[in-house]
mmJSON file of the N, C-alpha and C atoms, coordinates in Angstrom:
{"data_MODEL":{"atom_site":{
"group_PDB":["ATOM","ATOM","ATOM","ATOM","ATOM","ATOM","ATOM","ATOM","ATOM","ATOM","ATOM","ATOM","ATOM","ATOM","ATOM","ATOM","ATOM","ATOM","ATOM","ATOM","ATOM","ATOM","ATOM","ATOM","ATOM","ATOM","ATOM","ATOM","ATOM","ATOM","ATOM","ATOM","ATOM","ATOM","ATOM","ATOM","ATOM","ATOM","ATOM","ATOM","ATOM","ATOM","ATOM","ATOM","ATOM","ATOM","ATOM","ATOM","ATOM","ATOM","ATOM","ATOM","ATOM","ATOM","ATOM","ATOM","ATOM","ATOM","ATOM","ATOM","ATOM","ATOM","ATOM","ATOM","ATOM","ATOM","ATOM","ATOM","ATOM","ATOM","ATOM","ATOM","ATOM","ATOM","ATOM","ATOM","ATOM","ATOM","ATOM","ATOM","ATOM","ATOM","ATOM","ATOM","ATOM","ATOM","ATOM","ATOM","ATOM","ATOM","ATOM","ATOM","ATOM","ATOM","ATOM","ATOM","ATOM","ATOM","ATOM","ATOM","ATOM","ATOM","ATOM","ATOM","ATOM","ATOM","ATOM","ATOM","ATOM","ATOM","ATOM","ATOM","ATOM","ATOM","ATOM","ATOM","ATOM","ATOM","ATOM","ATOM","ATOM","ATOM","ATOM","ATOM","ATOM","ATOM","ATOM","ATOM","ATOM","ATOM","ATOM","ATOM","ATOM","ATOM","ATOM","ATOM","ATOM","ATOM","ATOM","ATOM","ATOM","ATOM","ATOM","ATOM","ATOM","ATOM","ATOM","ATOM","ATOM","ATOM","ATOM","ATOM","ATOM","ATOM","ATOM","ATOM","ATOM","ATOM","ATOM","ATOM","ATOM","ATOM","ATOM","ATOM","ATOM","ATOM","ATOM","ATOM","ATOM","ATOM","ATOM","ATOM","ATOM","ATOM","ATOM","ATOM","ATOM","ATOM","ATOM","ATOM","ATOM","ATOM","ATOM","ATOM","ATOM","ATOM","ATOM","ATOM","ATOM","ATOM","ATOM","ATOM","ATOM","ATOM","ATOM","ATOM","ATOM","ATOM","ATOM","ATOM","ATOM","ATOM","ATOM","ATOM","ATOM","ATOM","ATOM","ATOM","ATOM","ATOM"],
"id":[1,2,3,4,5,6,7,8,9,10,11,12,13,14,15,16,17,18,19,20,21,22,23,24,25,26,27,28,29,30,31,32,33,34,35,36,37,38,39,40,41,42,43,44,45,46,47,48,49,50,51,52,53,54,55,56,57,58,59,60,61,62,63,64,65,66,67,68,69,70,71,72,73,74,75,76,77,78,79,80,81,82,83,84,85,86,87,88,89,90,91,92,93,94,95,96,97,98,99,100,101,102,103,104,105,106,107,108,109,110,111,112,113,114,115,116,117,118,119,120,121,122,123,124,125,126,127,128,129,130,131,132,133,134,135,136,137,138,139,140,141,142,143,144,145,146,147,148,149,150,151,152,153,154,155,156,157,158,159,160,161,162,163,164,165,166,167,168,169,170,171,172,173,174,175,176,177,178,179,180,181,182,183,184,185,186,187,188,189,190,191,192,193,194,195,196,197,198,199,200,201,202,203,204,205,206,207,208,209,210],
"type_symbol":["N","C","C","N","C","C","N","C","C","N","C","C","N","C","C","N","C","C","N","C","C","N","C","C","N","C","C","N","C","C","N","C","C","N","C","C","N","C","C","N","C","C","N","C","C","N","C","C","N","C","C","N","C","C","N","C","C","N","C","C","N","C","C","N","C","C","N","C","C","N","C","C","N","C","C","N","C","C","N","C","C","N","C","C","N","C","C","N","C","C","N","C","C","N","C","C","N","C","C","N","C","C","N","C","C","N","C","C","N","C","C","N","C","C","N","C","C","N","C","C","N","C","C","N","C","C","N","C","C","N","C","C","N","C","C","N","C","C","N","C","C","N","C","C","N","C","C","N","C","C","N","C","C","N","C","C","N","C","C","N","C","C","N","C","C","N","C","C","N","C","C","N","C","C","N","C","C","N","C","C","N","C","C","N","C","C","N","C","C","N","C","C","N","C","C","N","C","C","N","C","C","N","C","C","N","C","C","N","C","C"],
"label_atom_id":["N","CA","C","N","CA","C","N","CA","C","N","CA","C","N","CA","C","N","CA","C","N","CA","C","N","CA","C","N","CA","C","N","CA","C","N","CA","C","N","CA","C","N","CA","C","N","CA","C","N","CA","C","N","CA","C","N","CA","C","N","CA","C","N","CA","C","N","CA","C","N","CA","C","N","CA","C","N","CA","C","N","CA","C","N","CA","C","N","CA","C","N","CA","C","N","CA","C","N","CA","C","N","CA","C","N","CA","C","N","CA","C","N","CA","C","N","CA","C","N","CA","C","N","CA","C","N","CA","C","N","CA","C","N","CA","C","N","CA","C","N","CA","C","N","CA","C","N","CA","C","N","CA","C","N","CA","C","N","CA","C","N","CA","C","N","CA","C","N","CA","C","N","CA","C","N","CA","C","N","CA","C","N","CA","C","N","CA","C","N","CA","C","N","CA","C","N","CA","C","N","CA","C","N","CA","C","N","CA","C","N","CA","C","N","CA","C","N","CA","C","N","CA","C","N","CA","C","N","CA","C","N","CA","C","N","CA","C","N","CA","C","N","CA","C"],
"label_alt_id":[null,null,null,null,null,null,null,null,null,null,null,null,null,null,null,null,null,null,null,null,null,null,null,null,null,null,null,null,null,null,null,null,null,null,null,null,null,null,null,null,null,null,null,null,null,null,null,null,null,null,null,null,null,null,null,null,null,null,null,null,null,null,null,null,null,null,null,null,null,null,null,null,null,null,null,null,null,null,null,null,null,null,null,null,null,null,null,null,null,null,null,null,null,null,null,null,null,null,null,null,null,null,null,null,null,null,null,null,null,null,null,null,null,null,null,null,null,null,null,null,null,null,null,null,null,null,null,null,null,null,null,null,null,null,null,null,null,null,null,null,null,null,null,null,null,null,null,null,null,null,null,null,null,null,null,null,null,null,null,null,null,null,null,null,null,null,null,null,null,null,null,null,null,null,null,null,null,null,null,null,null,null,null,null,null,null,null,null,null,null,null,null,null,null,null,null,null,null,null,null,null,null,null,null,null,null,null,null,null,null],
"label_comp_id":["UNK","UNK","UNK","UNK","UNK","UNK","UNK","UNK","UNK","UNK","UNK","UNK","UNK","UNK","UNK","UNK","UNK","UNK","UNK","UNK","UNK","UNK","UNK","UNK","UNK","UNK","UNK","UNK","UNK","UNK","UNK","UNK","UNK","UNK","UNK","UNK","UNK","UNK","UNK","UNK","UNK","UNK","UNK","UNK","UNK","UNK","UNK","UNK","UNK","UNK","UNK","UNK","UNK","UNK","UNK","UNK","UNK","UNK","UNK","UNK","UNK","UNK","UNK","UNK","UNK","UNK","UNK","UNK","UNK","UNK","UNK","UNK","UNK","UNK","UNK","UNK","UNK","UNK","UNK","UNK","UNK","UNK","UNK","UNK","UNK","UNK","UNK","UNK","UNK","UNK","UNK","UNK","UNK","UNK","UNK","UNK","UNK","UNK","UNK","UNK","UNK","UNK","UNK","UNK","UNK","UNK","UNK","UNK","UNK","UNK","UNK","UNK","UNK","UNK","UNK","UNK","UNK","UNK","UNK","UNK","UNK","UNK","UNK","UNK","UNK","UNK","UNK","UNK","UNK","UNK","UNK","UNK","UNK","UNK","UNK","UNK","UNK","UNK","UNK","UNK","UNK","UNK","UNK","UNK","UNK","UNK","UNK","UNK","UNK","UNK","UNK","UNK","UNK","UNK","UNK","UNK","UNK","UNK","UNK","UNK","UNK","UNK","UNK","UNK","UNK","UNK","UNK","UNK","UNK","UNK","UNK","UNK","UNK","UNK","UNK","UNK","UNK","UNK","UNK","UNK","UNK","UNK","UNK","UNK","UNK","UNK","UNK","UNK","UNK","UNK","UNK","UNK","UNK","UNK","UNK","UNK","UNK","UNK","UNK","UNK","UNK","UNK","UNK","UNK","UNK","UNK","UNK","UNK","UNK","UNK"],
"label_asym_id":["A","A","A","A","A","A","A","A","A","A","A","A","A","A","A","A","A","A","A","A","A","A","A","A","A","A","A","A","A","A","A","A","A","A","A","A","A","A","A","A","A","A","A","A","A","A","A","A","A","A","A","A","A","A","A","A","A","A","A","A","A","A","A","A","A","A","A","A","A","A","A","A","A","A","A","A","A","A","A","A","A","A","A","A","A","A","A","A","A","A","A","A","A","A","A","A","A","A","A","A","A","A","A","A","A","A","A","A","A","A","A","A","A","A","A","A","A","A","A","A","A","A","A","A","A","A","A","A","A","A","A","A","A","A","A","A","A","A","A","A","A","A","A","A","A","A","A","A","A","A","A","A","A","A","A","A","A","A","A","A","A","A","A","A","A","A","A","A","A","A","A","A","A","A","A","A","A","A","A","A","A","A","A","A","A","A","A","A","A","A","A","A","A","A","A","A","A","A","A","A","A","A","A","A","A","A","A","A","A","A"],
"label_entity_id":["1","1","1","1","1","1","1","1","1","1","1","1","1","1","1","1","1","1","1","1","1","1","1","1","1","1","1","1","1","1","1","1","1","1","1","1","1","1","1","1","1","1","1","1","1","1","1","1","1","1","1","1","1","1","1","1","1","1","1","1","1","1","1","1","1","1","1","1","1","1","1","1","1","1","1","1","1","1","1","1","1","1","1","1","1","1","1","1","1","1","1","1","1","1","1","1","1","1","1","1","1","1","1","1","1","1","1","1","1","1","1","1","1","1","1","1","1","1","1","1","1","1","1","1","1","1","1","1","1","1","1","1","1","1","1","1","1","1","1","1","1","1","1","1","1","1","1","1","1","1","1","1","1","1","1","1","1","1","1","1","1","1","1","1","1","1","1","1","1","1","1","1","1","1","1","1","1","1","1","1","1","1","1","1","1","1","1","1","1","1","1","1","1","1","1","1","1","1","1","1","1","1","1","1","1","1","1","1","1","1"],
"label_seq_id":[1,1,1,2,2,2,3,3,3,4,4,4,5,5,5,6,6,6,7,7,7,8,8,8,9,9,9,10,10,10,11,11,11,12,12,12,13,13,13,14,14,14,15,15,15,16,16,16,17,17,17,18,18,18,19,19,19,20,20,20,21,21,21,22,22,22,23,23,23,24,24,24,25,25,25,26,26,26,27,27,27,28,28,28,29,29,29,30,30,30,31,31,31,32,32,32,33,33,33,34,34,34,35,35,35,36,36,36,37,37,37,38,38,38,39,39,39,40,40,40,41,41,41,42,42,42,43,43,43,44,44,44,45,45,45,46,46,46,47,47,47,48,48,48,49,49,49,50,50,50,51,51,51,52,52,52,53,53,53,54,54,54,55,55,55,56,56,56,57,57,57,58,58,58,59,59,59,60,60,60,61,61,61,62,62,62,63,63,63,64,64,64,65,65,65,66,66,66,67,67,67,68,68,68,69,69,69,70,70,70],
"pdbx_PDB_ins_code":[null,null,null,null,null,null,null,null,null,null,null,null,null,null,null,null,null,null,null,null,null,null,null,null,null,null,null,null,null,null,null,null,null,null,null,null,null,null,null,null,null,null,null,null,null,null,null,null,null,null,null,null,null,null,null,null,null,null,null,null,null,null,null,null,null,null,null,null,null,null,null,null,null,null,null,null,null,null,null,null,null,null,null,null,null,null,null,null,null,null,null,null,null,null,null,null,null,null,null,null,null,null,null,null,null,null,null,null,null,null,null,null,null,null,null,null,null,null,null,null,null,null,null,null,null,null,null,null,null,null,null,null,null,null,null,null,null,null,null,null,null,null,null,null,null,null,null,null,null,null,null,null,null,null,null,null,null,null,null,null,null,null,null,null,null,null,null,null,null,null,null,null,null,null,null,null,null,null,null,null,null,null,null,null,null,null,null,null,null,null,null,null,null,null,null,null,null,null,null,null,null,null,null,null,null,null,null,null,null,null],
"Cartn_x":[9.044,8.17,6.826,6.339,4.971,4.88,6.04,6.177,5.908,6.506,6.45,5.112,4.388,3.009,2.076,2.289,1.488,1.82,2.983,3.227,2.659,2.691,2.103,0.631,-0.021,-1.393,-1.876,-1.123,-1.454,-1.436,-0.393,-0.203,-1.342,-1.697,-2.722,-4.053,-4.307,-5.658,-5.78,-4.716,-4.651,-4.912,-4.273,-4.394,-5.827,-6.547,-7.882,-8.75,-8.587,-9.46,-9.313,-8.04,-7.822,-8.409,-8.308,-8.923,-10.35,-10.974,-12.51,-12.966,-12.295,-12.66,-12.476,-11.355,-11.206,-12.231,-12.74,-13.711,-15.1,-15.427,-16.602,-16.759,-15.798,-15.903,-15.212,-14.13,-13.321,-13.79,-14.106,-14.555,-15.448,-16.828,-17.759,-17.44,-16.639,-16.274,-15.365,-14.362,-13.408,-14.059,-14.921,-15.594,-16.523,-17.137,-18.086,-17.352,-16.04,-15.407,-14.624,-13.908,-13.057,-13.538,-13.131,-13.596,-12.823,-13.406,-12.754,-11.378,-11.005,-9.787,-8.726,-9.031,-8.074,-7.8,-8.848,-8.593,-7.662,-7.854,-7.106,-5.547,-5.446,-4.072,-3.379,-4.128,-3.536,-3.18,-4.074,-3.774,-2.521,-2.377,-1.281,0.058,-0.048,1.128,1.597,0.558,0.917,1.464,1.018,1.495,2.785,3.173,4.477,5.467,5.03,5.885,6.12,5.165,5.337,6.306,6.209,7.142,8.585,8.634,10.032,10.596,9.847,10.349,10.76,9.883,10.162,11.523,11.727,12.803,14.105,14.06,15.248,15.557,14.709,14.885,16.013,16.766,17.786,17.391,18.022,17.531,18.213,17.412,17.847,17.272,17.953,17.3,17.188,15.974,15.842,16.466,17.14,17.789,16.898,15.677,14.753,14.219,13.943,13.36,14.412,15.706,16.687,17.159,16.991,17.399,16.211,14.88,13.969,13.565,14.207,14.094,15.246,16.208,17.379,17.154],
"Cartn_y":[-20.188,-19.865,-19.438,-19.921,-19.466,-18.055,-17.576,-16.169,-15.226,-15.667,-14.818,-14.926,-16.083,-16.116,-15.246,-15.238,-14.365,-12.937,-12.61,-11.147,-10.805,-11.571,-11.234,-11.281,-12.085,-12.146,-10.79,-10.349,-9.137,-7.825,-7.896,-6.779,-6.706,-7.947,-7.975,-7.677,-8.013,-7.709,-6.25,-5.56,-4.136,-3.445,-3.895,-3.406,-3.527,-4.527,-4.783,-3.833,-3.779,-2.918,-1.36,-0.955,0.397,0.705,-0.273,-0.069,-0.134,-0.901,-0.815,0.395,0.848,2.241,3.444,3.331,4.542,4.522,3.367,3.301,3.62,3.25,3.551,4.991,5.503,6.868,7.952,7.797,8.751,8.91,7.794,7.727,8.71,8.72,9.52,11.125,11.373,12.789,13.258,12.37,12.816,12.845,11.861,11.877,13.067,13.556,14.661,16.013,16.087,17.274,17.497,16.55,16.78,16.199,16.737,16.273,15.01,14.156,12.936,13.035,14.179,14.322,14.645,15.385,15.768,14.515,13.597,12.45,11.478,11.414,10.678,11.064,12.339,12.891,12.755,12.998,12.884,11.377,10.453,9.125,8.656,9.136,8.749,9.257,10.548,11.194,10.458,10.021,9.229,7.876,7.253,5.985,6.03,7.072,7.286,7.574,8.369,8.594,7.37,6.463,5.262,4.403,4.353,3.473,4.116,5.364,5.933,5.576,5.669,5.319,3.916,3.003,1.554,1.266,1.978,1.756,2.194,3.186,3.676,3.208,2.374,1.83,0.98,0.841,-0.072,-1.375,-2.462,-3.761,-3.981,-4.534,-4.889,-6.161,-6.849,-8.066,-7.844,-8.217,-8.2,-9.369,-9.32,-10.483,-11.554,-11.187,-12.23,-12.998,-12.267,-13.033,-13.76,-13.142,-13.854,-15.258,-15.417,-16.682,-17.688,-17.261,-18.305,-18.515,-17.763,-17.914,-18.745,-19.014,-19.72,-21.188],
"Cartn_z":[9.979,8.846,9.331,10.414,10.885,11.284,11.806,12.171,10.929,9.946,8.569,8.101,8.258,7.747,8.581,9.859,10.821,10.546,10.207,9.896,8.669,7.682,6.331,6.427,7.276,7.504,8.073,9.171,9.792,8.753,7.979,6.962,5.954,5.463,4.445,5.151,6.38,7.04,7.204,7.634,7.899,6.559,5.547,4.182,3.697,3.972,3.598,4.345,5.591,6.385,5.945,5.761,5.382,3.985,2.974,1.738,1.725,2.626,2.655,3.318,4.416,4.986,4.031,3.25,2.373,1.182,0.672,-0.286,0.295,1.534,2.229,2.663,3.185,3.869,3.048,2.552,1.886,0.421,-0.186,-1.667,-2.145,-1.397,-1.826,-1.658,-0.566,-0.375,-1.373,-1.879,-2.892,-4.201,-4.601,-5.867,-6.041,-4.85,-4.98,-5.18,-4.55,-4.565,-5.793,-6.395,-7.524,-8.88,-9.981,-11.292,-11.483,-12.451,-12.822,-13.334,-14.171,-14.775,-13.679,-12.771,-11.589,-10.836,-10.64,-9.802,-10.674,-11.98,-12.861,-12.825,-12.921,-13.079,-11.637,-10.644,-9.323,-8.976,-9.334,-9.17,-9.924,-11.132,-11.95,-11.432,-10.894,-10.173,-8.904,-8.161,-6.931,-7.321,-8.245,-8.698,-9.26,-9.987,-10.463,-9.427,-8.397,-7.319,-6.41,-6.307,-5.557,-6.394,-7.58,-8.359,-8.354,-8.311,-8.209,-6.83,-5.744,-4.535,-4.42,-5.007,-4.973,-5.87,-6.874,-7.732,-7.113,-6.371,-5.815,-4.408,-3.906,-2.523,-2.499,-1.343,-1.158,-0.786,-1.082,-0.586,0.778,1.612,3.052,3.45,4.419,4.902,6.374,6.958,8.385,9.019,9.989,10.749,11.085,11.54,11.965,10.779,9.577,8.418,7.705,7.698,6.895,7.475,8.752,9.345,9.035,8.878,8.647,7.268,6.343,4.833,4.242,4.964,4.294,4.271],
"occupancy":[1.0,1.0,1.0,1.0,1.0,1.0,1.0,1.0,1.0,1.0,1.0,1.0,1.0,1.0,1.0,1.0,1.0,1.0,1.0,1.0,1.0,1.0,1.0,1.0,1.0,1.0,1.0,1.0,1.0,1.0,1.0,1.0,1.0,1.0,1.0,1.0,1.0,1.0,1.0,1.0,1.0,1.0,1.0,1.0,1.0,1.0,1.0,1.0,1.0,1.0,1.0,1.0,1.0,1.0,1.0,1.0,1.0,1.0,1.0,1.0,1.0,1.0,1.0,1.0,1.0,1.0,1.0,1.0,1.0,1.0,1.0,1.0,1.0,1.0,1.0,1.0,1.0,1.0,1.0,1.0,1.0,1.0,1.0,1.0,1.0,1.0,1.0,1.0,1.0,1.0,1.0,1.0,1.0,1.0,1.0,1.0,1.0,1.0,1.0,1.0,1.0,1.0,1.0,1.0,1.0,1.0,1.0,1.0,1.0,1.0,1.0,1.0,1.0,1.0,1.0,1.0,1.0,1.0,1.0,1.0,1.0,1.0,1.0,1.0,1.0,1.0,1.0,1.0,1.0,1.0,1.0,1.0,1.0,1.0,1.0,1.0,1.0,1.0,1.0,1.0,1.0,1.0,1.0,1.0,1.0,1.0,1.0,1.0,1.0,1.0,1.0,1.0,1.0,1.0,1.0,1.0,1.0,1.0,1.0,1.0,1.0,1.0,1.0,1.0,1.0,1.0,1.0,1.0,1.0,1.0,1.0,1.0,1.0,1.0,1.0,1.0,1.0,1.0,1.0,1.0,1.0,1.0,1.0,1.0,1.0,1.0,1.0,1.0,1.0,1.0,1.0,1.0,1.0,1.0,1.0,1.0,1.0,1.0,1.0,1.0,1.0,1.0,1.0,1.0,1.0,1.0,1.0,1.0,1.0,1.0],
"B_iso_or_equiv":[0.0,0.0,0.0,0.0,0.0,0.0,0.0,0.0,0.0,0.0,0.0,0.0,0.0,0.0,0.0,0.0,0.0,0.0,0.0,0.0,0.0,0.0,0.0,0.0,0.0,0.0,0.0,0.0,0.0,0.0,0.0,0.0,0.0,0.0,0.0,0.0,0.0,0.0,0.0,0.0,0.0,0.0,0.0,0.0,0.0,0.0,0.0,0.0,0.0,0.0,0.0,0.0,0.0,0.0,0.0,0.0,0.0,0.0,0.0,0.0,0.0,0.0,0.0,0.0,0.0,0.0,0.0,0.0,0.0,0.0,0.0,0.0,0.0,0.0,0.0,0.0,0.0,0.0,0.0,0.0,0.0,0.0,0.0,0.0,0.0,0.0,0.0,0.0,0.0,0.0,0.0,0.0,0.0,0.0,0.0,0.0,0.0,0.0,0.0,0.0,0.0,0.0,0.0,0.0,0.0,0.0,0.0,0.0,0.0,0.0,0.0,0.0,0.0,0.0,0.0,0.0,0.0,0.0,0.0,0.0,0.0,0.0,0.0,0.0,0.0,0.0,0.0,0.0,0.0,0.0,0.0,0.0,0.0,0.0,0.0,0.0,0.0,0.0,0.0,0.0,0.0,0.0,0.0,0.0,0.0,0.0,0.0,0.0,0.0,0.0,0.0,0.0,0.0,0.0,0.0,0.0,0.0,0.0,0.0,0.0,0.0,0.0,0.0,0.0,0.0,0.0,0.0,0.0,0.0,0.0,0.0,0.0,0.0,0.0,0.0,0.0,0.0,0.0,0.0,0.0,0.0,0.0,0.0,0.0,0.0,0.0,0.0,0.0,0.0,0.0,0.0,0.0,0.0,0.0,0.0,0.0,0.0,0.0,0.0,0.0,0.0,0.0,0.0,0.0,0.0,0.0,0.0,0.0,0.0,0.0],
"pdbx_formal_charge":[null,null,null,null,null,null,null,null,null,null,null,null,null,null,null,null,null,null,null,null,null,null,null,null,null,null,null,null,null,null,null,null,null,null,null,null,null,null,null,null,null,null,null,null,null,null,null,null,null,null,null,null,null,null,null,null,null,null,null,null,null,null,null,null,null,null,null,null,null,null,null,null,null,null,null,null,null,null,null,null,null,null,null,null,null,null,null,null,null,null,null,null,null,null,null,null,null,null,null,null,null,null,null,null,null,null,null,null,null,null,null,null,null,null,null,null,null,null,null,null,null,null,null,null,null,null,null,null,null,null,null,null,null,null,null,null,null,null,null,null,null,null,null,null,null,null,null,null,null,null,null,null,null,null,null,null,null,null,null,null,null,null,null,null,null,null,null,null,null,null,null,null,null,null,null,null,null,null,null,null,null,null,null,null,null,null,null,null,null,null,null,null,null,null,null,null,null,null,null,null,null,null,null,null,null,null,null,null,null,null],
"auth_seq_id":[1,1,1,2,2,2,3,3,3,4,4,4,5,5,5,6,6,6,7,7,7,8,8,8,9,9,9,10,10,10,11,11,11,12,12,12,13,13,13,14,14,14,15,15,15,16,16,16,17,17,17,18,18,18,19,19,19,20,20,20,21,21,21,22,22,22,23,23,23,24,24,24,25,25,25,26,26,26,27,27,27,28,28,28,29,29,29,30,30,30,31,31,31,32,32,32,33,33,33,34,34,34,35,35,35,36,36,36,37,37,37,38,38,38,39,39,39,40,40,40,41,41,41,42,42,42,43,43,43,44,44,44,45,45,45,46,46,46,47,47,47,48,48,48,49,49,49,50,50,50,51,51,51,52,52,52,53,53,53,54,54,54,55,55,55,56,56,56,57,57,57,58,58,58,59,59,59,60,60,60,61,61,61,62,62,62,63,63,63,64,64,64,65,65,65,66,66,66,67,67,67,68,68,68,69,69,69,70,70,70],
"auth_comp_id":["UNK","UNK","UNK","UNK","UNK","UNK","UNK","UNK","UNK","UNK","UNK","UNK","UNK","UNK","UNK","UNK","UNK","UNK","UNK","UNK","UNK","UNK","UNK","UNK","UNK","UNK","UNK","UNK","UNK","UNK","UNK","UNK","UNK","UNK","UNK","UNK","UNK","UNK","UNK","UNK","UNK","UNK","UNK","UNK","UNK","UNK","UNK","UNK","UNK","UNK","UNK","UNK","UNK","UNK","UNK","UNK","UNK","UNK","UNK","UNK","UNK","UNK","UNK","UNK","UNK","UNK","UNK","UNK","UNK","UNK","UNK","UNK","UNK","UNK","UNK","UNK","UNK","UNK","UNK","UNK","UNK","UNK","UNK","UNK","UNK","UNK","UNK","UNK","UNK","UNK","UNK","UNK","UNK","UNK","UNK","UNK","UNK","UNK","UNK","UNK","UNK","UNK","UNK","UNK","UNK","UNK","UNK","UNK","UNK","UNK","UNK","UNK","UNK","UNK","UNK","UNK","UNK","UNK","UNK","UNK","UNK","UNK","UNK","UNK","UNK","UNK","UNK","UNK","UNK","UNK","UNK","UNK","UNK","UNK","UNK","UNK","UNK","UNK","UNK","UNK","UNK","UNK","UNK","UNK","UNK","UNK","UNK","UNK","UNK","UNK","UNK","UNK","UNK","UNK","UNK","UNK","UNK","UNK","UNK","UNK","UNK","UNK","UNK","UNK","UNK","UNK","UNK","UNK","UNK","UNK","UNK","UNK","UNK","UNK","UNK","UNK","UNK","UNK","UNK","UNK","UNK","UNK","UNK","UNK","UNK","UNK","UNK","UNK","UNK","UNK","UNK","UNK","UNK","UNK","UNK","UNK","UNK","UNK","UNK","UNK","UNK","UNK","UNK","UNK","UNK","UNK","UNK","UNK","UNK","UNK"],
"auth_asym_id":["A","A","A","A","A","A","A","A","A","A","A","A","A","A","A","A","A","A","A","A","A","A","A","A","A","A","A","A","A","A","A","A","A","A","A","A","A","A","A","A","A","A","A","A","A","A","A","A","A","A","A","A","A","A","A","A","A","A","A","A","A","A","A","A","A","A","A","A","A","A","A","A","A","A","A","A","A","A","A","A","A","A","A","A","A","A","A","A","A","A","A","A","A","A","A","A","A","A","A","A","A","A","A","A","A","A","A","A","A","A","A","A","A","A","A","A","A","A","A","A","A","A","A","A","A","A","A","A","A","A","A","A","A","A","A","A","A","A","A","A","A","A","A","A","A","A","A","A","A","A","A","A","A","A","A","A","A","A","A","A","A","A","A","A","A","A","A","A","A","A","A","A","A","A","A","A","A","A","A","A","A","A","A","A","A","A","A","A","A","A","A","A","A","A","A","A","A","A","A","A","A","A","A","A","A","A","A","A","A","A"],
"auth_atom_id":["N","CA","C","N","CA","C","N","CA","C","N","CA","C","N","CA","C","N","CA","C","N","CA","C","N","CA","C","N","CA","C","N","CA","C","N","CA","C","N","CA","C","N","CA","C","N","CA","C","N","CA","C","N","CA","C","N","CA","C","N","CA","C","N","CA","C","N","CA","C","N","CA","C","N","CA","C","N","CA","C","N","CA","C","N","CA","C","N","CA","C","N","CA","C","N","CA","C","N","CA","C","N","CA","C","N","CA","C","N","CA","C","N","CA","C","N","CA","C","N","CA","C","N","CA","C","N","CA","C","N","CA","C","N","CA","C","N","CA","C","N","CA","C","N","CA","C","N","CA","C","N","CA","C","N","CA","C","N","CA","C","N","CA","C","N","CA","C","N","CA","C","N","CA","C","N","CA","C","N","CA","C","N","CA","C","N","CA","C","N","CA","C","N","CA","C","N","CA","C","N","CA","C","N","CA","C","N","CA","C","N","CA","C","N","CA","C","N","CA","C","N","CA","C","N","CA","C","N","CA","C","N","CA","C","N","CA","C","N","CA","C","N","CA","C"],
"pdbx_PDB_model_num":[1,1,1,1,1,1,1,1,1,1,1,1,1,1,1,1,1,1,1,1,1,1,1,1,1,1,1,1,1,1,1,1,1,1,1,1,1,1,1,1,1,1,1,1,1,1,1,1,1,1,1,1,1,1,1,1,1,1,1,1,1,1,1,1,1,1,1,1,1,1,1,1,1,1,1,1,1,1,1,1,1,1,1,1,1,1,1,1,1,1,1,1,1,1,1,1,1,1,1,1,1,1,1,1,1,1,1,1,1,1,1,1,1,1,1,1,1,1,1,1,1,1,1,1,1,1,1,1,1,1,1,1,1,1,1,1,1,1,1,1,1,1,1,1,1,1,1,1,1,1,1,1,1,1,1,1,1,1,1,1,1,1,1,1,1,1,1,1,1,1,1,1,1,1,1,1,1,1,1,1,1,1,1,1,1,1,1,1,1,1,1,1,1,1,1,1,1,1,1,1,1,1,1,1,1,1,1,1,1,1]
}}}
C-alpha cells in the first residue's frame, strides 16, 4: 500500500509543478495573444475531447497495483 501512496504522491507533485509553471510562464503569453472568446471555446473543446477519451478508454488493471489493492 505504501508503494501506491508513493506513486500517487509523485503524480500529484508533478501535476502541481506543471500547473504552477503553466500559470506562471505560459499564462501571460496566451492571455495576451488570444481573445477571451477564443480561449473559452478552445478550453471547452479540449475539455470535451478529454472527456471523450476518458469515456472510451478501456479499463485495465496493473499487475503490481491489483495485488496490493485486494
